Each structure stands twice: as structure tokens, then as C-alpha cells.
C-alpha positions in Angstrom: 0.0 0.0 0.0 1.3 3.4 -1.0 0.4 6.3 1.3 -0.4 9.8 0.1 -0.5 13.1 1.9 -3.8 14.4 3.2 -5.9 16.7 1.0 -4.7 20.3 1.1 -1.3 19.5 2.6 1.9 19.8 0.6 5.2 17.9 0.5 8.4 19.8 -0.2 10.9 17.8 -2.2 14.4 19.4 -2.1 13.8 21.7 -5.1 10.4 22.9 -3.7 11.9 23.3 -0.2 14.7 25.5 -1.7 12.1 27.8 -3.3 10.1 27.9 -0.1 13.2 28.9 1.8 14.0 31.5 -0.8 10.6 33.1 -0.1 11.2 32.9 3.7 14.6 34.5 3.4 13.3 37.4 1.4 10.5 38.0 4.0 13.1 37.8 6.8 15.4 40.2 5.1 12.6 42.8 4.6 11.5 42.5 8.2 15.0 42.8 9.6 15.6 45.9 7.5 12.7 47.5 9.3 14.0 46.5 12.7 11.6 43.7 13.5 12.5 40.7 15.6 11.4 37.1 14.8 9.2 35.1 17.2 7.4 31.7 17.1 4.8 29.8 19.1 3.4 26.2 19.2 1.3 25.1 16.3 -1.1 23.5 18.7 -3.0 25.9 21.0 -6.1 25.9 23.3 -9.3 26.0 21.2 -10.5 28.8 23.4 -7.8 31.1 22.1 -9.4 31.1 18.7 -13.0 31.1 19.7 -12.5 34.0 22.1 -11.0 36.0 19.2 -13.3 35.0 16.3 -16.4 33.4 17.9 -17.7 29.8 18.0 -18.5 29.9 14.3 -14.8 29.5 13.5 -14.8 26.0 14.9 -16.1 24.6 11.6 -12.9 25.9 9.9 -10.4 24.4 12.4 -8.5 21.2 12.8 -9.7 20.8 16.4 -10.0 17.9 18.8 -9.8 16.8 22.4 -6.3 15.6 23.4 -5.4 12.7 25.7 -5.5 15.1 28.7 -9.1 16.0 28.0 -8.1 19.5 26.7 -9.9 21.1 23.8 -7.2 22.1 21.4 -6.7 23.2 17.8 -4.0 23.5 15.2 -3.6 27.3 14.7 -5.5 28.8 11.8 -3.5 32.0 12.1 -0.7 33.5 14.3 -2.2 36.7 15.7 -4.0 35.1 18.7 -0.7 33.4 19.7 1.1 36.7 19.3 -1.4 38.5 21.6 -1.0 35.7 24.2 2.8 36.0 24.2 2.8 39.7 24.4 0.1 39.7 27.2 2.2 37.3 29.3 5.2 39.7 29.3 3.6 43.0 28.6 5.2 44.7 31.6 8.8 43.9 30.6 8.7 44.3 26.8 10.2 47.5 25.3 7.7 49.4 23.3 6.8 49.7 20.6 7.0 45.9 20.1 8.0 45.1 16.5 7.8 41.4 15.9 7.5 39.2 12.8 6.9 35.5 12.5 6.8 32.8 9.7 4.7 29.7 10.6 2.6 27.0 9.1 -1.2 27.4 9.8 -4.1 25.0 9.2 -7.7 25.6 8.1 -10.2 22.9 7.5 -11.9 24.5 4.4 -12.6 23.8 0.8 -9.4 23.7 -1.3 -9.1 26.0 -4.3 -6.3 27.7 -6.2 -4.4 29.9 -3.8 -6.0 28.4 -0.7 -4.9 25.1 0.9 -5.6 23.5 4.3 -1.9 23.9 5.3 0.0 27.0 4.4 2.8 29.2 5.6 2.1 32.8 6.6 4.4 35.7 7.3 3.1 38.1 10.0 4.5 41.4 11.0 3.0 43.4 13.9 3.7 46.6 15.9 2.2 46.7 19.4 2.1 49.6 21.9 2.0 52.5 19.4 -1.3 54.2 18.8 -0.3 56.8 16.1 -0.7 56.3 12.4 3.2 56.2 12.2 2.9 52.5 13.1 0.3 52.0 10.4 2.6 53.6 7.9 5.6 51.5 9.0 3.5 48.3 8.7 2.2 49.2 5.2 5.6 50.2 4.0 7.0 46.8 5.3 4.2 45.0 3.4 5.2 46.8 0.2 8.9 46.1 0.7 8.2 42.5 1.5 6.7 42.1 -2.0 9.2 44.4 -3.8 12.0 42.1 -2.5 10.9 39.6 -5.1 11.1 42.1 -8.0 7.4 42.9 -8.0 6.5 46.6 -8.7 3.5 48.9 -8.7 2.5 47.3 -12.1 2.1 44.0 -10.3 0.3 44.9 -7.1 -1.2 47.8 -5.1 -2.3 48.4 -1.5 -6.0 48.9 -1.2 -6.5 51.2 1.8 -9.7 51.6 3.9 -10.7 52.5 7.4 -13.2 50.8 9.7 -13.2 53.8 12.0 -14.4 55.9 9.1 -16.9 53.3 8.2 -18.4 53.3 11.7 -18.6 57.1 11.6 -20.3 56.9 8.1 -22.8 54.4 9.4 -23.5 56.5 12.5 -24.2 59.4 10.1 -26.7 57.1 8.3 -28.4 56.4 11.6 -26.7 53.1 12.5 -25.3 53.8 16.0 -25.5 50.3 17.4 -22.1 48.6 17.0 -23.6 45.1 16.6 -25.8 46.4 13.7 -22.8 48.2 12.1 -20.8 45.0 12.2 -23.5 43.2 10.4 -23.7 45.9 7.8 -19.9 45.7 7.3 -20.2 42.0 6.8 -22.5 42.8 3.8 -20.0 45.4 2.5 -17.3 42.7 2.7 -19.3 40.8 0.0 -20.0 43.7 -2.3 -17.6 42.4 -5.0 -18.7 38.8 -4.8 -22.5 38.7 -4.4 -25.2 39.8 -6.9 -27.4 42.8 -6.1 -30.5 40.7 -5.0 -28.4 38.6 -2.6 -26.8 41.8 -1.1 -30.3 43.4 -0.7 -31.5 40.3 1.2 -28.4 40.3 3.4 -28.8 44.0 4.1 -32.5 43.5 5.0 -31.4 40.9 7.6 -28.6 43.2 8.9 -31.0 46.2 9.3 -33.8 44.2 10.9 -35.2 46.1 13.8 -34.1 49.5 12.5 -36.2 52.0 10.5 -33.7 52.2 7.7 -34.6 51.2 4.2 -32.3 48.4 3.0 -32.4 49.4 -0.7 -31.7 53.1 0.1 -28.9 52.2 2.6 -27.3 49.9 0.0 -27.5 52.7 -2.6 -25.8 55.2 -0.3 -23.1 52.6 0.6 -22.4 52.1 -3.1 -22.0 55.9 -3.5 -19.6 55.9 -0.5 -17.4 53.0 -1.8 -17.2 54.7 -5.2 -15.0 57.5 -3.6 -11.4 56.9 -4.6 -9.4 59.8 -3.1 -9.0 61.9 0.1 -10.4 64.9 -1.8 -13.5 63.0 -2.8 -14.0 61.8 0.8 -13.7 65.4 2.1 -16.2 66.6 -0.4 -18.6 63.8 0.4 -18.6 64.4 4.2 -18.6 68.2 3.8 -22.0 67.9 2.1 -23.5 65.8 4.9 -24.8 67.4 8.1 -23.4 66.0 11.4 -20.3 64.6 9.8 -17.8 66.6 11.8 -16.2 63.4 13.4 -15.7 61.9 9.9 -14.0 65.1 8.7 -11.7 65.0 11.7 -10.9 61.4 11.0 -9.8 62.4 7.5 -7.0 64.4 9.0 -5.6 61.1 10.2 -5.9 59.9 6.6 -3.9 63.0 5.5 -1.1 62.2 8.0 -1.0 58.6 7.0 -0.8 59.3 3.2 1.9 61.9 3.8 4.0 59.4 5.8 3.6 56.7 3.1 4.6 59.2 0.4 7.7 60.2 2.5 8.6 56.5 2.8 8.5 56.0 -1.0 5.5 53.7 -1.3 2.8 56.3 -2.1 2.5 55.1 -5.7 1.3 51.7 -4.4 -1.7 53.1 -2.4 -5.3 53.1 -3.6 -8.2 54.3 -1.6 -10.7 51.5 -1.7 -13.5 51.5 0.8 -14.8 48.1 -0.2 -11.9 46.7 2.0 -13.4 46.3 5.5 -11.6 43.0 6.5 -14.2 40.5 7.5 -12.8 39.8 11.0 -14.6 41.9 13.6 -11.6 42.7 15.7 -10.2 45.3 13.3 -10.6 48.8 14.7 -9.0 51.4 12.4 -7.1 51.5 9.1 -7.3 48.3 7.2 -5.6 47.3 3.9 -5.0 44.5 1.4 -2.1 44.0 -0.9 -3.8 43.1 -4.2 -2.3 41.8 -7.4 -3.0 43.8 -10.5 -2.0 41.0 -13.0 -3.3 37.5 -13.6 -6.1 36.3 -11.3 -6.4 39.5 -9.3 -6.1 37.9 -5.8 -5.2 39.3 -2.4 -1.6 38.8 -1.5 -1.7 40.1 2.1 -4.1 41.7 4.4 -4.0 43.5 7.7 -4.9 46.6 9.8 -5.4 47.9 13.3 -6.6 45.7 16.1 -6.4 47.9 19.2 -8.7 45.8 21.4 -7.5 42.2 20.8 -4.6 42.0 23.3 -6.9 43.1 26.1 -9.7 40.7 24.9 -7.3 37.8 25.2 -6.3 38.6 28.8 -3.6 41.2 28.4 -3.4 44.9 29.0 -5.0 47.6 26.9 -2.5 47.8 24.0 -2.9 49.3 20.5 -1.7 47.0 17.7 -1.4 46.9 13.9 -0.1 44.2 11.6 -0.5 42.1 8.5 -0.3 38.5 7.3 1.0 37.3 3.9 0.6 33.7 2.7 3.1 31.8 0.6 0.7 30.0 -1.7 -0.8 33.0 -3.6 2.6 34.8 -3.6 4.4 31.8 -5.2 1.6 31.5 -7.8 2.2 35.2 -8.7 6.0 34.8 -8.8 5.7 31.8 -11.1 3.3 33.7 -13.4 5.6 36.7 -13.6 8.7 34.5 -14.0 10.3 35.9 -10.9 11.2 32.6 -9.1 14.9 31.9 -9.5 16.4 28.7 -10.7 17.7 27.6 -7.4 20.5 25.1 -7.4 21.3 22.8 -4.5 24.8 22.0 -5.6 27.8 21.7 -3.3 30.7 24.1 -3.6 33.2 21.3 -4.1 33.1 17.5 -4.8 36.1 15.6 -3.5 37.3 12.8 -5.8 39.2 10.3 -3.7 41.3 7.8 -5.7 42.1 4.8 -3.7 40.9 3.8 -0.2 44.5 4.4 1.1 44.0 8.1 0.4 40.6 8.5 2.0 41.8 9.4 5.5 43.9 12.4 4.4 41.2 13.5 1.9 38.5 13.4 4.5 40.6 15.5 6.9 40.6 18.2 4.3 36.9 17.7 3.7 36.2 18.2 7.4 38.4 21.3 7.6 36.7 22.8 4.5 33.2 22.1 6.0 34.3 23.7 9.3 35.3 26.8 7.2 31.8 27.0 5.8 32.2 25.3 2.5 29.7 22.7 1.3 31.6 19.6 0.3 30.5 16.2 -0.9 32.3 13.0 -1.8 31.7 9.4 -2.9 31.3 6.9 -0.1 32.9 4.2 -2.1 36.0 3.9 -4.2 35.6 4.0 -8.0 37.2 4.7 -11.4 38.2 8.3 -12.1 35.8 8.7 -15.0 32.8 7.5 -12.9 33.8 9.8 -10.0 34.1 12.8 -12.3 30.7 12.0 -13.7 29.3 11.8 -10.1 30.8 15.2 -9.4 29.2 16.7 -12.4 25.8 15.2 -11.6 25.8 17.0 -8.2 26.1 20.3 -10.0 29.4 21.1 -8.3 31.5 23.6 -10.4 34.7 22.3 -9.0 36.1 18.9 -8.1 39.0 18.3 -5.7 41.2 15.4 -6.8 43.0 13.4 -4.2 45.3 10.7 -5.8 48.5 9.1 -4.6 50.7 11.4 -6.7 48.9 14.5 -5.5 49.1 13.6 -1.8 52.8 12.7 -2.2 53.5 16.1 -3.6 51.4 17.9 -0.9 48.9 19.2 -3.4 45.3 18.8 -4.4 44.1 19.3 -8.0 41.1 21.6 -8.5 39.2 20.7 -11.6 36.6 23.0 -13.3 33.9 20.5 -14.2 32.5 22.8 -17.0 35.8 23.8 -18.7 37.4 20.4 -18.1 40.7 21.9 -16.9 42.5 21.5 -13.6 45.3 23.1 -11.6 47.2 21.8 -8.6 47.4 23.9 -5.4 49.2 23.2 -2.2 47.1 21.7 0.5 48.4 24.3 2.9 45.9 27.2 3.2 43.6 25.3 1.0 40.5 27.0 2.4 41.9 30.5 1.4 42.7 29.2 -2.1 39.3 27.8 -2.6 37.6 31.0 -1.4 39.4 32.9 -4.2 38.4 30.2 -6.7 34.8 30.5 -5.8 34.9 34.2 -6.1 37.1 34.7 -9.2 37.1 31.3 -10.9 40.0 28.9 -11.6 43.0 31.0 -12.8 44.4 30.6 -16.2 48.1 29.7 -16.0 50.8 28.7 -18.4 51.2 25.0 -18.2 54.7 23.6 -17.3 56.5 21.8 -20.1 56.0 18.1 -19.7 57.8 15.2 -21.2 55.2 12.7 -20.0 57.6 11.4 -17.4 56.1 13.2 -14.4 58.8 15.9 -14.4 56.1 18.5 -14.2 55.0 17.2 -10.8 51.6 16.4 -12.3 50.7 20.0 -12.7 49.9 20.0 -16.3 46.9 18.7 -18.2 48.7 16.8 -20.9 46.5 13.7 -20.2 49.6 11.5 -19.8 49.3 11.2 -16.0 47.1 8.6 -14.5 45.0 9.7 -11.5 45.8 6.9 -9.1 
């Protein structure tokens, strides 16, 4: 019987693992440039950690079970609750603002589709303890940089910026003052681009049940609102509505944020898009999505402010803002745009050991080179020179190190360029320094010693008259 992986889970063969690690390293480089520190947490958490944040309805999307100790647990569907738990546990001793990032595998029991699997890696970056929009600007700029690291540009993606605070003020101006009703209306707004008009009208009627508001009229005004695409248009809209002073004041925060983003060199990526409300109820302020402008037009990342979550999960009252970016959709886009590199997994050098009697000395060099940071491979068994050269070439190694009886007697090792099929002997003394130069500058071109085929050249030529034994 041949076993297969579970639906929605991936295997990573070496070539896939190399590409995955390439993506992780680009994410890490971007976060470190912005001064973020890496963190991690268990993949298995108490179920209550996720239901407290997102409600009982999330259970249907989880890999949850009761463990052998009778505890209700779940594989994490996201990392933000774990982050809030860690910060809450040491809130009094952490220097603020807290700037952390993490890369971890998450699990969601949901229908598989392109770009969405049941197991996926996600890169999260968060700033906690800073209430001003300077933190929002820093997070958005990092999100942009984390995508630009792969060669993506403003032609490939944009940041769709919205604001739940502004939405609540707009809905209050419409006569929706109850937060629970406003949240239901925002759930309808979240589906504006995906549900037909009749379906939206039915959903709006349910959301507004118990209020005197007309669902059709409310939906029409909301469509007018989401059509606004600039700060100037938003100012004009609210200036024409009575009782909108709070909304106009909020737009001053928009002005500050956009100014900071321009100063940080990412202004060309920003698009005002009020259809973005982020379906999760814990968001409290500016929200955004990184959205691809080519191909399938999918979200690459999403985030925003969540100022109440840490306190809700048992910690102190602490403002927070962050984003999450998955590896699946990003990799699909990079493949489509031909931005994934051809990543080799070749060693730096392949040691060709000719004769078991020479293995001990050759392996002492191999161990030394590995200790110096070189990646070195060798054949475990003795073999003919031609077969060993072929094995070296098959690994992808550019250079082979030849250890034969003649070479060791002379205190040298021959370095062979497996592509150009030429070789030069170098002293074994300071071999690591010699090989560092060869990796950087290539095998030098030297005038070959005159050879009579009698070994008088010391085996340093490539006349082909010397046997490697």
C-alpha cells in the first residue's frame, strides 16, 4: 500500500523546499531591515484562544480535537492570537513599541481551491504599543517592501487602503449607531464584489432588521460611498452631509498617513478602496490589502489595526497593527511573472578520492573545509576516475578536488573545473583560502609547465599522460 499526503497538505521535495526557503529568506530580510525581531509559538493551541477572538462559528474551519488530557485544542489557523497571548504574558517587561515578525505553518479545514490550501505558511508582522498612524505607515511600508523584495512593482500589485473607523462614523451618520448592527452591515460590505445585487439586498435587510432604515436606500448610499477613490472626494462627500464633523476630523488622520507613506517611498502603491473592510470583527482602524494587478487578481496580504485584541485575550489595553501574507498565492504570482529563480542545490566542491588508502587524508581536508563553511560532498565508495568525475558533475558542483596518490605525495590537491574540463594543482596548505578565491574569481588561467610525459612537471599539467591513481 502506498500512502499519500492528506488533501490540502503539501510535500516539499528538495527543489520545492529550496524555493520555499528563498521566499522565507526574502521575508526575513525585509522585516529585519525595518528593525523587526522574529518570534514563534506552538502550532497546537487551546481551542478557546481562537473562539475568544473569532467566535464559536470559527470551529467549523479548524483542525480541532480533544487531546489525551481532555483539553480542547486546535492547530492554529493564524498566528495573531498566539502573538497576543505571548505579548500579554510579558507586557510589563517588553520594550515598546514591540516590533515582531513570524513565519509559521497554519491550518484551516476549508474547501481547497487555487491559492487556498488547508496547510499554508504565513508571514506576519506586527507593531504593538504604538497608537499613532506612524505605526500603520511602518507596517504598510513593510508590506510593500516584502513584495518588492521579489522584483514585484506597482505594475504587479497595489495596497487597497480603507478604514473601519471611518466606516463606523459613516454608518453612524446614516443612523446606525449600534455597534452590533454596524458590524452586520460591514459583513455585507465585505461581500459587495462577490455577491449579486439581489443577494446583497436580502443580506442588508437581515442586517438592518429592527431598524427604521430602508435596505435598498442604505445599500445605494453605501455604493455611493465606496465609489469614492481619493482623500479629496472623501472630504467633499462628508462636507456635504450634516453631522459629519467626526468623519471630517478622521480624514485628518488619513492625510497624515498618506503623507507618511509618500515620504517612505510607497505612495505610488496606495489606492483608496472602501470596499476593503476585512471580515474579521476585531479590526478597529485603518485596514488594507495587498492586491495583485495582474493575472487572477487575488489578495496577496491583508491587515490593519486591532487595538482591542490583546486586552480581549487577557492582556493589558494595548494598541496594535499588523498584516499577514501567505506563501501560496505569492508563489503562484511569482511563477506567473517568472520571478522565481532557478535555485540550485549544488555543493561548492566535490572531493574525488582515488584509492581507499588516500581516504583518511582527503577526509581530513573535507572536514576542515566544512568547518570553514564550504559545502563539500564526496563518494562513499572507491571508484574509477571517470565515474567519480561523472558523479561530481551530476551533483552540479562547479569544482572537483582530486586526491590521488601522486597529489598527496606532492602535498597538493588538484582543482578541476567541471565545466571547462581543466585542472590546476594547489598546495594543501591554506587550501580554504585558495578555494575561497576560486569560488569568487574562478579557476585562474596559468601557463602549463613543459611536460615530457615522465612526471617531471610534478603532475601540474593537463597533458593527459598522467594517471590519477
